[in-house]
PATI-656074 format. One record per residue: x, y, z of N, C-alpha, C in turn; residue in three letters; residue number from 1. Coordinates in nm, 4 decimals, always signed. Layout:
(atom (X Y Z) (X Y Z) (X Y Z) "Ala" NUM) ...
END
This chain:
(atom (+4.4983 +3.6432 +2.6420) (+4.4225 +3.5308 +2.6921) (+4.4607 +3.4972 +2.8352) "Met" 1) (atom (+4.5844 +3.5100 +2.8701) (+4.6242 +3.4954 +3.0091) (+4.6383 +3.3525 +3.0544) "Gly" 2) (atom (+4.6867 +3.3389 +3.1777) (+4.7077 +3.2086 +3.2393) (+4.6265 +3.2049 +3.3675) "Asp" 3) (atom (+4.5586 +3.0959 +3.3906) (+4.4735 +3.0879 +3.5095) (+4.5380 +3.0074 +3.6209) "Cys" 4) (atom (+4.6650 +2.9749 +3.6094) (+4.7370 +2.9090 +3.7177) (+4.7181 +2.7591 +3.7204) "Gly" 5) (atom (+4.7711 +2.6968 +3.8244) (+4.7705 +2.5517 +3.8370) (+4.6325 +2.4946 +3.8660) "Lys" 6) (atom (+4.5449 +2.5741 +3.9247) (+4.4133 +2.5221 +3.9616) (+4.3101 +2.5425 +3.8514) "Ser" 7) (atom (+4.3567 +2.5569 +3.7290) (+4.2653 +2.5837 +3.6192) (+4.3095 +2.5073 +3.4952) "Cys" 8) (atom (+4.2138 +2.4490 +3.4246) (+4.2391 +2.3816 +3.2977) (+4.1885 +2.4737 +3.1869) "Ile" 9) (atom (+4.2668 +2.4918 +3.0813) (+4.2257 +2.5743 +2.9679) (+4.1697 +2.4832 +2.8595) "Val" 10) (atom (+4.0482 +2.5165 +2.8112) (+3.9844 +2.4391 +2.7047) (+3.9287 +2.5340 +2.6006) "Lys" 11) (atom (+3.9359 +2.4920 +2.4751) (+3.8807 +2.5691 +2.3641) (+3.7412 +2.5144 +2.3318) "Arg" 12) (atom (+3.6460 +2.6045 +2.3147) (+3.5095 +2.5643 +2.2800) (+3.5054 +2.5085 +2.1384) "Ala" 13) (atom (+3.4206 +2.4067 +2.1181) (+3.4019 +2.3448 +1.9868) (+3.2552 +2.3573 +1.9467) "Val" 14) (atom (+3.2302 +2.3510 +1.8178) (+3.0914 +2.3523 +1.7693) (+3.0176 +2.2325 +1.8291) "Glu" 15) (atom (+2.8961 +2.2535 +1.8734) (+2.8208 +2.1456 +1.9365) (+2.7999 +2.0283 +1.8412) "Ile" 16) (atom (+2.7969 +2.0552 +1.7105) (+2.7789 +1.9489 +1.6117) (+2.9041 +1.8629 +1.5966) "Thr" 17) (atom (+3.0167 +1.9022 +1.6569) (+3.1417 +1.8267 +1.6466) (+3.1593 +1.7251 +1.7600) "Glu" 18) (atom (+3.0661 +1.7227 +1.8550) (+3.0744 +1.6266 +1.9660) (+2.9537 +1.5340 +1.9603) "Ile" 19) (atom (+2.9542 +1.4316 +2.0439) (+2.8373 +1.3453 +2.0581) (+2.7398 +1.4132 +2.1550) "Asp" 20) (atom (+2.6678 +1.5119 +2.1048) (+2.5799 +1.5937 +2.1886) (+2.4657 +1.5141 +2.2489) "Tyr" 21) (atom (+2.4329 +1.3978 +2.1934) (+2.3206 +1.3177 +2.2448) (+2.3444 +1.2714 +2.3891) "Arg" 22) (atom (+2.4701 +1.2685 +2.4327) (+2.5005 +1.2323 +2.5720) (+2.4510 +1.3395 +2.6685) "Arg" 23) (atom (+2.4356 +1.4614 +2.6183) (+2.4011 +1.5762 +2.7029) (+2.2594 +1.6291 +2.6805) "Tyr" 24) (atom (+2.2029 +1.6049 +2.5629) (+2.0716 +1.6607 +2.5352) (+2.0276 +1.6386 +2.3921) "Gly" 25) (atom (+1.9335 +1.7203 +2.3502) (+1.8726 +1.7106 +2.2174) (+1.9029 +1.8387 +2.1415) "Ile" 26) (atom (+1.9540 +1.8260 +2.0201) (+1.9865 +1.9411 +1.9365) (+1.8831 +1.9542 +1.8261) "Leu" 27) (atom (+1.8309 +2.0747 +1.8104) (+1.7372 +2.1052 +1.7024) (+1.8020 +2.2089 +1.6112) "Tyr" 28) (atom (+1.7951 +2.1862 +1.4801) (+1.8415 +2.2845 +1.3837) (+1.7198 +2.3465 +1.3175) "Asn" 29) (atom (+1.6918 +2.4696 +1.3515) (+1.5796 +2.5426 +1.2922) (+1.6273 +2.6393 +1.1847) "Leu" 30) (atom (+1.7591 +2.6423 +1.1593) (+1.8171 +2.7435 +1.0705) (+1.8006 +2.7133 +0.9228) "Ser" 31) (atom (+1.7771 +2.5873 +0.8877) (+1.7661 +2.5514 +0.7472) (+1.8991 +2.5459 +0.6751) "Gly" 32) (atom (+2.0095 +2.5361 +0.7511) (+2.1417 +2.5370 +0.6880) (+2.1898 +2.3999 +0.6437) "Asp" 33) (atom (+2.1067 +2.2971 +0.6551) (+2.1431 +2.1665 +0.6030) (+2.1937 +2.0667 +0.7055) "Gly" 34) (atom (+2.2255 +2.1090 +0.8284) (+2.2680 +2.0148 +0.9310) (+2.1424 +1.9480 +0.9852) "Val" 35) (atom (+2.1266 +1.8181 +0.9547) (+2.0052 +1.7470 +0.9943) (+2.0220 +1.6868 +1.1329) "Asp" 36) (atom (+1.9516 +1.7414 +1.2311) (+1.9546 +1.6880 +1.3665) (+1.8270 +1.6105 +1.3982) "Thr" 37) (atom (+1.7345 +1.6057 +1.3036) (+1.6083 +1.5361 +1.3247) (+1.5126 +1.6189 +1.4084) "Gly" 38) (atom (+1.3949 +1.5629 +1.4320) (+1.2936 +1.6223 +1.5184) (+1.2424 +1.7581 +1.4726) "Asn" 39) (atom (+1.2470 +1.7862 +1.3425) (+1.1953 +1.9143 +1.2937) (+1.1046 +1.8933 +1.1733) "Thr" 40) (atom (+1.0172 +1.9884 +1.1526) (+0.9310 +1.9966 +1.0351) (+0.9690 +2.1227 +0.9592) "Asn" 41) (atom (+0.9591 +2.1184 +0.8291) (+0.9894 +2.2359 +0.7473) (+0.8725 +2.2591 +0.6523) "His" 42) (atom (+0.8337 +2.3860 +0.6375) (+0.7281 +2.4221 +0.5428) (+0.7598 +2.5585 +0.4839) "Ser" 43) (atom (+0.6988 +2.5871 +0.3714) (+0.7214 +2.7155 +0.3038) (+0.5971 +2.7499 +0.2238) "Ala" 44) (atom (+0.5828 +2.8782 +0.2004) (+0.4715 +2.9269 +0.1212) (+0.5133 +3.0526 +0.0466) "Gly" 45) (atom (+0.4180 +3.1275 +0.0012) (+0.4452 +3.2487 -0.0753) (+0.5018 +3.3561 +0.0180) "Asp" 46) (atom (+0.6325 +3.3748 +0.0148) (+0.6964 +3.4787 +0.0946) (+0.7345 +3.4386 +0.2357) "Gly" 47) (atom (+0.7262 +3.3099 +0.2688) (+0.7656 +3.2683 +0.4021) (+0.8234 +3.1266 +0.3997) "Trp" 48) (atom (+0.9014 +3.0989 +0.5029) (+0.9609 +2.9665 +0.5229) (+0.9662 +2.9423 +0.6729) "Glu" 49) (atom (+0.9405 +2.8185 +0.7170) (+0.9299 +2.7903 +0.8592) (+0.9897 +2.6542 +0.8920) "Asp" 50) (atom (+1.0571 +2.6465 +1.0046) (+1.1016 +2.5201 +1.0616) (+1.0620 +2.5196 +1.2080) "Thr" 51) (atom (+1.0053 +2.4073 +1.2541) (+0.9647 +2.3971 +1.3937) (+0.9997 +2.2588 +1.4471) "Asp" 52) (atom (+1.0011 +2.2466 +1.5786) (+1.0243 +2.1157 +1.6390) (+0.8981 +2.0324 +1.6209) "Thr" 53) (atom (+0.9145 +1.9016 +1.5984) (+0.7968 +1.8171 +1.5798) (+0.7498 +1.7519 +1.7096) "Asn" 54) (atom (+0.8119 +1.7928 +1.8191) (+0.7707 +1.7522 +1.9538) (+0.7802 +1.8761 +2.0423) "Val" 55) (atom (+0.7169 +1.8706 +2.1589) (+0.7301 +1.9821 +2.2525) (+0.8764 +2.0013 +2.2866) "Ser" 56) (atom (+0.9190 +2.1261 +2.3014) (+1.0586 +2.1546 +2.3303) (+1.1012 +2.0913 +2.4622) "Leu" 57) (atom (+1.0200 +2.1060 +2.5664) (+1.0467 +2.0463 +2.6970) (+0.9398 +1.9431 +2.7279) "Leu" 58) (atom (+0.9691 +1.8531 +2.8197) (+0.8691 +1.7543 +2.8587) (+0.7884 +1.7985 +2.9813) "Asp" 59) (atom (+0.8047 +1.9256 +3.0203) (+0.7257 +1.9877 +3.1265) (+0.6870 +2.1266 +3.0783) "Thr" 60) (atom (+0.5919 +2.1927 +3.1457) (+0.5728 +2.3349 +3.1157) (+0.7029 +2.4081 +3.1463) "Pro" 61) (atom (+0.7262 +2.5199 +3.0802) (+0.8507 +2.5900 +3.1064) (+0.8366 +2.7402 +3.1007) "Gly" 62) (atom (+0.9100 +2.8068 +3.1890) (+0.9216 +2.9522 +3.1847) (+1.0239 +2.9880 +3.0783) "Ala" 63) (atom (+1.0139 +3.1086 +3.0254) (+1.1092 +3.1582 +2.9272) (+1.1920 +3.2672 +2.9924) "Leu" 64) (atom (+1.3238 +3.2552 +2.9830) (+1.4145 +3.3543 +3.0395) (+1.4986 +3.4190 +2.9317) "Gly" 65) (atom (+1.5525 +3.5363 +2.9626) (+1.6357 +3.6140 +2.8701) (+1.7529 +3.6643 +2.9522) "Tyr" 66) (atom (+1.8722 +3.6149 +2.9254) (+1.9881 +3.6379 +3.0110) (+2.0991 +3.7080 +2.9354) "Thr" 67) (atom (+2.1742 +3.7908 +3.0062) (+2.2946 +3.8544 +2.9520) (+2.4149 +3.7824 +3.0094) "Leu" 68) (atom (+2.4970 +3.7258 +2.9207) (+2.6187 +3.6572 +2.9627) (+2.7404 +3.7337 +2.9151) "Gly" 69) (atom (+2.8458 +3.7333 +2.9963) (+2.9707 +3.7997 +2.9573) (+3.0336 +3.7251 +2.8402) "Ser" 70) (atom (+3.1408 +3.7809 +2.7874) (+3.2072 +3.7198 +2.6737) (+3.3150 +3.6206 +2.7133) "Gly" 71) (atom (+3.3750 +3.5609 +2.6115) (+3.4882 +3.4720 +2.6318) (+3.6155 +3.5534 +2.6147) "Thr" 72) (atom (+3.7242 +3.5103 +2.6763) (+3.7312 +3.3922 +2.7602) (+3.6598 +3.4135 +2.8936) "Pro" 73) (atom (+3.6223 +3.3025 +2.9577) (+3.5624 +3.3067 +3.0912) (+3.6109 +3.1860 +3.1699) "Phe" 74) (atom (+3.5992 +3.1942 +3.3000) (+3.6341 +3.0820 +3.3853) (+3.5077 +3.0246 +3.4474) "Glu" 75) (atom (+3.4829 +2.8976 +3.4201) (+3.3720 +2.8263 +3.4826) (+3.4248 +2.7678 +3.6128) "Ala" 76) (atom (+3.3745 +2.8174 +3.7232) (+3.4162 +2.7726 +3.8560) (+3.3141 +2.6735 +3.9110) "Val" 77) (atom (+3.1885 +2.6918 +3.8734) (+3.0809 +2.6040 +3.9182) (+2.9854 +2.5794 +3.8027) "Glu" 78) (atom (+2.9087 +2.4733 +3.8162) (+2.8092 +2.4386 +3.7149) (+2.6797 +2.4018 +3.7861) "Met" 79) (atom (+2.5699 +2.4067 +3.7114) (+2.4397 +2.3727 +3.7683) (+2.3818 +2.2517 +3.6985) "Glu" 80) (atom (+2.2865 +2.1901 +3.7660) (+2.2077 +2.0834 +3.7039) (+2.0667 +2.0906 +3.7592) "Arg" 81) (atom (+1.9747 +2.0389 +3.6804) (+1.8338 +2.0344 +3.7210) (+1.7882 +1.8892 +3.7152) "His" 82) (atom (+1.7364 +1.8402 +3.8243) (+1.6819 +1.7048 +3.8257) (+1.5318 +1.7057 +3.7983) "Leu" 83) (atom (+1.4706 +1.8246 +3.8056) (+1.3259 +1.8369 +3.7905) (+1.2828 +1.8861 +3.6522) "His" 84) (atom (+1.3778 +1.9234 +3.5667) (+1.3414 +1.9794 +3.4372) (+1.4557 +1.9654 +3.3379) "Thr" 85) (atom (+1.4213 +1.9699 +3.2118) (+1.5193 +1.9914 +3.1069) (+1.5400 +2.1426 +3.0980) "Gln" 86) (atom (+1.6450 +2.1864 +3.0287) (+1.6630 +2.3292 +3.0056) (+1.7061 +2.3515 +2.8610) "Glu" 87) (atom (+1.6349 +2.4388 +2.7922) (+1.6691 +2.4730 +2.6542) (+1.7566 +2.5977 +2.6516) "Ala" 88) (atom (+1.8621 +2.5940 +2.5727) (+1.9488 +2.7089 +2.5478) (+1.9204 +2.7556 +2.4058) "Gln" 89) (atom (+1.8932 +2.8860 +2.3903) (+1.8512 +2.9399 +2.2611) (+1.9260 +3.0698 +2.2345) "Ile" 90) (atom (+2.0237 +3.0682 +2.1436) (+2.0938 +3.1936 +2.1116) (+1.9961 +3.2951 +2.0529) "Pro" 91) (atom (+2.0139 +3.4209 +2.0873) (+1.9289 +3.5261 +2.0300) (+1.9852 +3.5654 +1.8929) "Ala" 92) (atom (+2.0758 +3.6610 +1.8881) (+2.1298 +3.7076 +1.7599) (+2.2725 +3.6629 +1.7345) "Glu" 93) (atom (+2.3400 +3.6162 +1.8394) (+2.4794 +3.5749 +1.8264) (+2.4990 +3.4384 +1.8907) "Glu" 94) (atom (+2.6073 +3.3722 +1.8533) (+2.6395 +3.2409 +1.9099) (+2.6653 +3.2521 +2.0593) "Ala" 95) (atom (+2.6382 +3.1436 +2.1293) (+2.6676 +3.1354 +2.2718) (+2.7648 +3.0204 +2.2964) "Ile" 96) (atom (+2.8380 +3.0321 +2.4070) (+2.9332 +2.9303 +2.4488) (+2.8949 +2.8901 +2.5912) "Val" 97) (atom (+2.8853 +2.7599 +2.6161) (+2.8584 +2.7119 +2.7511) (+2.9264 +2.5771 +2.7704) "Phe" 98) (atom (+2.9402 +2.5382 +2.8959) (+3.0067 +2.4126 +2.9298) (+2.9039 +2.3061 +2.9638) "Cys" 99) (atom (+2.9360 +2.1828 +2.9275) (+2.8540 +2.0668 +2.9599) (+2.9398 +1.9620 +3.0291) "Leu" 100) (atom (+2.8797 +1.8848 +3.1168) (+2.9430 +1.7662 +3.1764) (+2.8314 +1.6657 +3.2036) "Ala" 101) (atom (+2.8592 +1.5404 +3.1758) (+2.7567 +1.4376 +3.1903) (+2.7034 +1.4299 +3.3329) "Glu" 102) (atom (+2.5798 +1.3835 +3.3437) (+2.5177 +1.3624 +3.4742) (+2.6008 +1.2623 +3.5532) "Ala" 103) (atom (+2.6183 +1.2902 +3.6812) (+2.6936 +1.2009 +3.7689) (+2.6453 +1.2220 +3.9117) "Cys" 104) (atom (+2.6855 +1.1317 +4.0016) (+2.6407 +1.1407 +4.1410) (+2.6998 +1.2600 +4.2142) "Asp" 105) (atom (+2.8266 +1.2943 +4.1863) (+2.8915 +1.4049 +4.2556) (+2.9021 +1.5275 +4.1678) "Gly" 106) (atom (+2.9902 +1.6163 +4.2060) (+3.0145 +1.7395 +4.1312) (+3.0817 +1.7068 +3.9974) "Ala" 107) (atom (+3.0667 +1.7945 +3.8982) (+3.1353 +1.7710 +3.7704) (+3.2867 +1.7820 +3.7895) "Pro" 108) (atom (+3.3620 +1.7054 +3.7117) (+3.5078 +1.7073 +3.7189) (+3.5623 +1.7905 +3.6036) "Lys" 109) (atom (+3.6658 +1.8687 +3.6315) (+3.7223 +1.9594 +3.5316) (+3.7589 +1.8874 +3.4025) "Ala" 110) (atom (+3.8152 +1.7679 +3.4129) (+3.8567 +1.6964 +3.2914) (+3.7385 +1.6499 +3.2071) "Glu" 111) (atom (+3.6175 +1.6437 +3.2658) (+3.4976 +1.6003 +3.1934) (+3.4187 +1.7152 +3.1318) "Asp" 112) (atom (+3.4575 +1.8385 +3.1608) (+3.3845 +1.9555 +3.1112) (+3.4138 +1.9763 +2.9623) "Val" 113) (atom (+3.3068 +1.9943 +2.8843) (+3.3180 +2.0157 +2.7396) (+3.2552 +2.1510 +2.7058) "Val" 114) (atom (+3.3362 +2.2506 +2.6661) (+3.2795 +2.3792 +2.6237) (+3.2309 +2.3709 +2.4787) "Pro" 115) (atom (+3.1079 +2.4165 +2.4535) (+3.0488 +2.4076 +2.3203) (+2.9988 +2.5439 +2.2720) "Val" 116) (atom (+2.9930 +2.5558 +2.1400) (+2.9392 +2.6750 +2.0740) (+2.8055 +2.6371 +2.0126) "Ile" 117) (atom (+2.7031 +2.7176 +2.0401) (+2.5695 +2.6974 +1.9835) (+2.5345 +2.8208 +1.9019) "Leu" 118) (atom (+2.5093 +2.8010 +1.7737) (+2.4840 +2.9110 +1.6799) (+2.3356 +2.9485 +1.6752) "Arg" 119) (atom (+2.3059 +3.0737 +1.6382) (+2.1662 +3.1130 +1.6187) (+2.0989 +3.0196 +1.5175) "Pro" 120) (atom (+1.9729 +2.9892 +1.5419) (+1.9000 +2.8957 +1.4570) (+1.9016 +2.7543 +1.5125) "Gly" 121) (atom (+1.9871 +2.7295 +1.6105) (+1.9909 +2.6011 +1.6785) (+1.9346 +2.6173 +1.8195) "Phe" 122) (atom (+1.8776 +2.5120 +1.8713) (+1.8297 +2.5064 +2.0094) (+1.8868 +2.3787 +2.0693) "Val" 123) (atom (+1.9390 +2.3885 +2.1913) (+1.9890 +2.2687 +2.2590) (+1.9122 +2.2507 +2.3881) "Phe" 124) (atom (+1.8485 +2.1340 +2.4041) (+1.7714 +2.1022 +2.5235) (+1.8563 +2.0075 +2.6087) "Val" 125) (atom (+1.8990 +2.0568 +2.7238) (+1.9871 +1.9828 +2.8133) (+1.9049 +1.8812 +2.8927) "Ile" 126) (atom (+1.9512 +1.7549 +2.8920) (+1.8840 +1.6497 +2.9691) (+1.8861 +1.6806 +3.1188) "His" 127) (atom (+1.7870 +1.6292 +3.1891) (+1.7858 +1.6367 +3.3357) (+1.9153 +1.5789 +3.3912) "Arg" 128) (atom (+1.9708 +1.6453 +3.4925) (+2.0885 +1.5950 +3.5609) (+2.2216 +1.6289 +3.4954) "Gly" 129) (atom (+2.2196 +1.6765 +3.3706) (+2.3436 +1.7124 +3.3014) (+2.3925 +1.8463 +3.3559) "Val" 130) (atom (+2.5202 +1.8524 +3.3899) (+2.5810 +1.9745 +3.4413) (+2.6030 +2.0724 +3.3273) "Trp" 131) (atom (+2.5791 +2.2013 +3.3542) (+2.6028 +2.3050 +3.2538) (+2.6339 +2.4377 +3.3222) "His" 132) (atom (+2.7070 +2.5195 +3.2497) (+2.7390 +2.6533 +3.2991) (+2.6387 +2.7519 +3.2419) "Ser" 133) (atom (+2.6509 +2.8753 +3.2853) (+2.5782 +2.9835 +3.2186) (+2.6379 +2.9990 +3.0785) "Ala" 134) (atom (+2.5672 +3.0645 +2.9905) (+2.6166 +3.0860 +2.8546) (+2.6854 +3.2208 +2.8435) "Ser" 135) (atom (+2.7776 +3.2303 +2.7498) (+2.8599 +3.3496 +2.7274) (+2.8689 +3.3758 +2.5782) "His" 136) (atom (+2.9102 +3.4960 +2.5415) (+2.9280 +3.5298 +2.4011) (+3.0676 +3.4965 +2.3523) "Gly" 137) (atom (+3.0818 +3.4861 +2.2218) (+3.2148 +3.4684 +2.1625) (+3.2757 +3.6076 +2.1553) "Ile" 138) (atom (+3.3693 +3.6339 +2.2417) (+3.4296 +3.7670 +2.2492) (+3.3561 +3.8530 +2.3499) "Gly" 139) (atom (+3.2498 +3.9186 +2.3072) (+3.1786 +4.0116 +2.3933) (+3.0546 +3.9529 +2.4575) "Gly" 140) (atom (+2.9930 +4.0347 +2.5404) (+2.8698 +3.9944 +2.6083) (+2.7604 +3.9666 +2.5060) "Ala" 141) (atom (+2.6675 +3.8795 +2.5427) (+2.5606 +3.8396 +2.4518) (+2.4350 +3.8044 +2.5317) "Val" 142) (atom (+2.3211 +3.8245 +2.4696) (+2.1932 +3.7850 +2.5293) (+2.1487 +3.6531 +2.4674) "Arg" 143) (atom (+2.0848 +3.5719 +2.5500) (+2.0312 +3.4446 +2.5021) (+1.9040 +3.4124 +2.5796) "Tyr" 144) (atom (+1.8250 +3.3236 +2.5209) (+1.7024 +3.2771 +2.5849) (+1.7271 +3.1397 +2.6458) "Tyr" 145) (atom (+1.6521 +3.1089 +2.7488) (+1.6491 +2.9745 +2.8036) (+1.5052 +2.9425 +2.8394) "Trp" 146) (atom (+1.4741 +2.8146 +2.8412) (+1.3414 +2.7715 +2.8817) (+1.3577 +2.6514 +2.9744) "Gln" 147) (atom (+1.2877 +2.6541 +3.0865) (+1.2906 +2.5454 +3.1842) (+1.1734 +2.5627 +3.2797) "Ala" 148) (atom (+1.1407 +2.4575 +3.3512) (+1.0415 +2.4673 +3.4577) (+1.1082 +2.5419 +3.5730) "Leu" 149) (atom (+1.0701 +2.6665 +3.5926) (+1.1331 +2.7521 +3.6939) (+1.0256 +2.8085 +3.7860) "Ala" 150) (atom (+1.0568 +2.8126 +3.9133) (+0.9641 +2.8671 +4.0114) (+1.0433 +2.9057 +4.1353) "Tyr" 151) (atom (+0.9822 +2.9805 +4.2238) (+1.0490 +3.0242 +4.3462) (+1.0946 +2.9007 +4.4239) "Val" 152) (atom (+1.2194 +2.9030 +4.4685) (+1.2797 +2.7931 +4.5445) (+1.2898 +2.6629 +4.4661) "Asn" 153) (atom (+1.2995 +2.6719 +4.3327) (+1.3154 +2.5498 +4.2536) (+1.4429 +2.4774 +4.2970) "Glu" 154) (atom (+1.4478 +2.3449 +4.2825) (+1.5610 +2.2673 +4.3347) (+1.6823 +2.2601 +4.2404) "Pro" 155) (atom (+1.7276 +2.3722 +4.1897) (+1.8477 +2.3745 +4.1069) (+1.9707 +2.3547 +4.1950) "Thr" 156) (atom (+2.0659 +2.2767 +4.1469) (+2.1871 +2.2472 +4.2226) (+2.3067 +2.3107 +4.1521) "Val" 157) (atom (+2.3825 +2.3946 +4.2243) (+2.5089 +2.4513 +4.1766) (+2.6213 +2.3875 +4.2573) "Trp" 158) (atom (+2.7260 +2.3418 +4.1901) (+2.8406 +2.2815 +4.2577) (+2.9700 +2.3340 +4.1966) "Glu" 159) (atom (+3.0724 +2.3488 +4.2800) (+3.2039 +2.3848 +4.2292) (+3.2583 +2.2684 +4.1468) "Glu" 160) (atom (+3.3295 +2.3028 +4.0418) (+3.3898 +2.2010 +3.9561) (+3.5060 +2.1362 +4.0314) "Ile" 161) (atom (+3.5011 +2.0037 +4.0392) (+3.6065 +1.9279 +4.1075) (+3.7334 +1.9329 +4.0226) "Glu" 162) (atom (+3.8458 +1.9682 +4.0851) (+3.9729 +1.9760 +4.0123) (+4.0065 +2.1167 +3.9678) "Gly" 163) (atom (+3.9236 +2.2143 +4.0031) (+3.9524 +2.3535 +3.9710) (+3.8703 +2.4071 +3.8567) "Gly" 164) (atom (+3.8860 +2.5357 +3.8355) (+3.8099 +2.6061 +3.7322) (+3.8517 +2.5609 +3.5923) "Ala" 165) (atom (+3.7612 +2.5830 +3.4964) (+3.7904 +2.5585 +3.3556) (+3.7863 +2.6930 +3.2851) "Val" 166) (atom (+3.8992 +2.7323 +3.2266) (+3.9036 +2.8562 +3.1487) (+3.8647 +2.8216 +3.0054) "Arg" 167) (atom (+3.7596 +2.8885 +2.9562) (+3.7049 +2.8591 +2.8244) (+3.7448 +2.9697 +2.7281) "Val" 168) (atom (+3.8013 +2.9281 +2.6160) (+3.8395 +3.0213 +2.5092) (+3.7634 +2.9799 +2.3830) "Glu" 169) (atom (+3.7231 +3.0785 +2.3064) (+3.6465 +3.0512 +2.1839) (+3.7389 +3.0337 +2.0648) "Ala" 170) 
END
């Protein structure tokens, strides 16, 4: 696991359901595993079962992206935020790990960064202005989907984490 020195804080990722995720966004459970996050409909028929969000995923139109993230551990040196859109994080086949920090006027602070694990079947929609890192796999590299209002020269803001990097371990 290693040591990242004095300019780095080491944090262990926690399941997103173990924190007050409402401060950062909206969690949807589409997996049917019994964790009730609200905002979903469930239906079933002969040979099929379905769960969907009962509201639009984003409050704007959104592009769909498919990203490859490295595995954990990783060091988050900077985080991004969007003031013009929400952003949905959607694990593909494996869990993803990413960092969150509440919206604030300046750059995110290392002590405020919360690394979370999002499992397949869940979707997390990050509120406007909330700081977040790219997503990573538990252990190895992983692919994940994201949805947000994206366009050429969109006003996304990336800032270095105040107080140094955060080393995230799963």
